[in-house]
C-alpha positions, 0 to 999 in steps of 0.5 A: 762730560766727566760728570754727565757721562757717568751720570747718564750711564748710571741713570740708564743702566743703574749700578750694573753699567758701572763696571771696573773697566768703566772706571778704568776708562774714566781714569784714563780720560782724566789722565788724558785731560791732565796731560793736555793741561801739562802740555799747555803749561809747557807751551806757555813756558815756551812763549814766556821764554822760560824754556828753550826750543830744544827742551820744548821740542822734547817736552812736546814729543813726550806729551804727544806720545803720551796722548797717543798711548792714553787715547789708545788705552781709552778706546781699548777700555771702552771696547772692553767696558761695553763688550 
């Protein structure tokens, strides 16, 4: 989706549809993906015994909060992109 979305938009609108806000939105989507991968790594460490429960709980709180904030930022960037 990170490749096909911009490609479909470019094919439909040309370069006029690729504004700065669009690229900010794409960067936020990439940050969301990175956050998910890091969160899954923390879960893997917890299951492997390399992390205790309290550290894992703190990490999950941080990742969850960051997920909500980045998701909201993605929605706002999409609104401003296609307004």
